[in-house]
DRENGU-534200 format. One record per residue (C-alpha): residue number from 1; x, y, z. Coordinates in pm, 1 decimal. Last residue first. Example, Ala and Ser with C-alpha at 12.3 -4.5 7.8 and 13.67 -1.06 7.14 Angstrom:
<atoms>
<atom><n>2</n><east>1367.0</east><north>-106.0</north><up>714.0</up></atom>
<atom><n>1</n><east>1230.0</east><north>-450.0</north><up>780.0</up></atom>
</atoms>
This chain:
<atoms>
<atom><n>86</n><east>6085.4</east><north>-16758.5</north><up>17282.7</up></atom>
<atom><n>85</n><east>6093.5</east><north>-16438.7</north><up>17479.7</up></atom>
<atom><n>84</n><east>6154.3</east><north>-16104.0</north><up>17318.9</up></atom>
<atom><n>83</n><east>6237.0</east><north>-15806.8</north><up>17545.7</up></atom>
<atom><n>82</n><east>6234.8</east><north>-15462.9</north><up>17381.7</up></atom>
<atom><n>81</n><east>6389.4</east><north>-15150.7</north><up>17537.6</up></atom>
<atom><n>80</n><east>6373.9</east><north>-14780.5</north><up>17430.9</up></atom>
<atom><n>79</n><east>6617.5</east><north>-14545.4</north><up>17613.5</up></atom>
<atom><n>78</n><east>6487.2</east><north>-14186.3</north><up>17669.8</up></atom>
<atom><n>77</n><east>6746.7</east><north>-13930.7</north><up>17772.3</up></atom>
<atom><n>76</n><east>7127.3</east><north>-13977.7</north><up>17811.4</up></atom>
<atom><n>75</n><east>7220.9</east><north>-14310.6</north><up>17658.8</up></atom>
<atom><n>74</n><east>7185.1</east><north>-14640.8</north><up>17859.7</up></atom>
<atom><n>73</n><east>7442.2</east><north>-14920.3</north><up>17741.4</up></atom>
<atom><n>72</n><east>7379.6</east><north>-15248.4</north><up>17593.6</up></atom>
<atom><n>71</n><east>7592.6</east><north>-15563.6</north><up>17628.7</up></atom>
<atom><n>70</n><east>7681.5</east><north>-15687.4</north><up>17284.2</up></atom>
<atom><n>69</n><east>7563.9</east><north>-15997.8</north><up>17093.2</up></atom>
<atom><n>68</n><east>7540.9</east><north>-16360.5</north><up>17180.9</up></atom>
<atom><n>67</n><east>7540.5</east><north>-16506.5</north><up>17531.9</up></atom>
<atom><n>66</n><east>7696.4</east><north>-16766.0</north><up>17751.8</up></atom>
<atom><n>65</n><east>7605.0</east><north>-16769.1</north><up>18136.0</up></atom>
<atom><n>64</n><east>7917.7</east><north>-16699.7</north><up>18350.1</up></atom>
<atom><n>63</n><east>7746.9</east><north>-16645.8</north><up>18679.9</up></atom>
<atom><n>62</n><east>7517.8</east><north>-16867.2</north><up>18889.6</up></atom>
<atom><n>61</n><east>7288.9</east><north>-16623.5</north><up>19094.3</up></atom>
<atom><n>60</n><east>6967.3</east><north>-16796.4</north><up>18964.9</up></atom>
<atom><n>59</n><east>7087.2</east><north>-16726.2</north><up>18607.8</up></atom>
<atom><n>58</n><east>7381.1</east><north>-16501.8</north><up>18574.8</up></atom>
<atom><n>57</n><east>7512.7</east><north>-16270.3</north><up>18295.1</up></atom>
<atom><n>56</n><east>7827.2</east><north>-16083.2</north><up>18314.7</up></atom>
<atom><n>55</n><east>7970.6</east><north>-15779.7</north><up>18127.0</up></atom>
<atom><n>54</n><east>8091.4</east><north>-15608.1</north><up>18449.4</up></atom>
<atom><n>53</n><east>7912.0</east><north>-15286.5</north><up>18357.6</up></atom>
<atom><n>52</n><east>7624.8</east><north>-15448.5</north><up>18159.0</up></atom>
<atom><n>51</n><east>7517.8</east><north>-15679.1</north><up>18452.7</up></atom>
<atom><n>50</n><east>7248.0</east><north>-15905.8</north><up>18311.7</up></atom>
<atom><n>49</n><east>7062.1</east><north>-16075.8</north><up>18589.7</up></atom>
<atom><n>48</n><east>6834.6</east><north>-16365.9</north><up>18486.1</up></atom>
<atom><n>47</n><east>6586.8</east><north>-16508.5</north><up>18745.3</up></atom>
<atom><n>46</n><east>6414.1</east><north>-16844.3</north><up>18741.1</up></atom>
<atom><n>45</n><east>6083.8</east><north>-16875.4</north><up>18920.9</up></atom>
<atom><n>44</n><east>5920.9</east><north>-17080.5</north><up>18635.1</up></atom>
<atom><n>43</n><east>6200.4</east><north>-17249.4</north><up>18421.9</up></atom>
<atom><n>42</n><east>6437.6</east><north>-17101.2</north><up>18161.9</up></atom>
<atom><n>41</n><east>6627.2</east><north>-17318.3</north><up>17917.6</up></atom>
<atom><n>40</n><east>6915.3</east><north>-17118.1</north><up>17791.0</up></atom>
<atom><n>39</n><east>6998.9</east><north>-16926.2</north><up>17477.5</up></atom>
<atom><n>38</n><east>7070.6</east><north>-16567.1</north><up>17591.0</up></atom>
<atom><n>37</n><east>7061.1</east><north>-16300.6</north><up>17336.9</up></atom>
<atom><n>36</n><east>7200.4</east><north>-15948.7</north><up>17354.3</up></atom>
<atom><n>35</n><east>7092.5</east><north>-15673.2</north><up>17093.9</up></atom>
<atom><n>34</n><east>7191.3</east><north>-15305.9</north><up>17067.9</up></atom>
<atom><n>33</n><east>6930.4</east><north>-15083.6</north><up>16895.9</up></atom>
<atom><n>32</n><east>6889.4</east><north>-14859.8</north><up>17190.2</up></atom>
<atom><n>31</n><east>6817.4</east><north>-15160.1</north><up>17404.9</up></atom>
<atom><n>30</n><east>6725.3</east><north>-15496.2</north><up>17242.5</up></atom>
<atom><n>29</n><east>6699.4</east><north>-15784.7</north><up>17479.3</up></atom>
<atom><n>28</n><east>6659.5</east><north>-16148.3</north><up>17352.9</up></atom>
<atom><n>27</n><east>6560.7</east><north>-16431.7</north><up>17578.4</up></atom>
<atom><n>26</n><east>6574.1</east><north>-16788.8</north><up>17428.4</up></atom>
<atom><n>25</n><east>6459.1</east><north>-17137.7</north><up>17547.9</up></atom>
<atom><n>24</n><east>6150.3</east><north>-17067.2</north><up>17731.5</up></atom>
<atom><n>23</n><east>5938.1</east><north>-17391.4</north><up>17751.1</up></atom>
<atom><n>22</n><east>5716.4</east><north>-17279.4</north><up>18038.5</up></atom>
<atom><n>21</n><east>5758.9</east><north>-16944.1</north><up>18220.7</up></atom>
<atom><n>20</n><east>5497.1</east><north>-16851.4</north><up>18460.7</up></atom>
<atom><n>19</n><east>5690.3</east><north>-16618.6</north><up>18703.0</up></atom>
<atom><n>18</n><east>6023.4</east><north>-16556.1</north><up>18514.4</up></atom>
<atom><n>17</n><east>6207.3</east><north>-16293.5</north><up>18679.5</up></atom>
<atom><n>16</n><east>6432.0</east><north>-16060.9</north><up>18458.6</up></atom>
<atom><n>15</n><east>6678.7</east><north>-15821.1</north><up>18618.2</up></atom>
<atom><n>14</n><east>6873.8</east><north>-15586.6</north><up>18397.8</up></atom>
<atom><n>13</n><east>7161.2</east><north>-15386.4</north><up>18555.2</up></atom>
<atom><n>12</n><east>7246.3</east><north>-15100.3</north><up>18344.0</up></atom>
<atom><n>11</n><east>7562.8</east><north>-14952.5</north><up>18213.0</up></atom>
<atom><n>10</n><east>7552.2</east><north>-14571.1</north><up>18194.5</up></atom>
<atom><n>9</n><east>7588.1</east><north>-14287.5</north><up>17949.4</up></atom>
<atom><n>8</n><east>7660.7</east><north>-13933.2</north><up>18079.2</up></atom>
<atom><n>7</n><east>7502.2</east><north>-13623.7</north><up>18198.6</up></atom>
<atom><n>6</n><east>7184.4</east><north>-13721.5</north><up>18361.0</up></atom>
<atom><n>5</n><east>6836.4</east><north>-13687.9</north><up>18210.6</up></atom>
<atom><n>4</n><east>6650.9</east><north>-13778.5</north><up>18529.3</up></atom>
<atom><n>3</n><east>6329.8</east><north>-13973.3</north><up>18460.5</up></atom>
<atom><n>2</n><east>5950.7</east><north>-13934.5</north><up>18485.5</up></atom>
<atom><n>1</n><east>5965.6</east><north>-13576.3</north><up>18634.3</up></atom>
</atoms>
């Protein structure tokens, strides 16, 4: 079974690690049609952790990163996600 359907919506932890990032200034995540955008300069080996339950974003374990949009929620069943990096 590729996933467990569950019985309620959940707030995900989204971890992004930038291995070869050069000149990244914006990260936009769209999950189930909900968008959240982080406008920060990202360097190689940086990590972004988006905690949708506590509504906090950290870069390299430093919390309180500014964002635009809404923290996404996982629905029961399939959850399409798109990550755009500029």
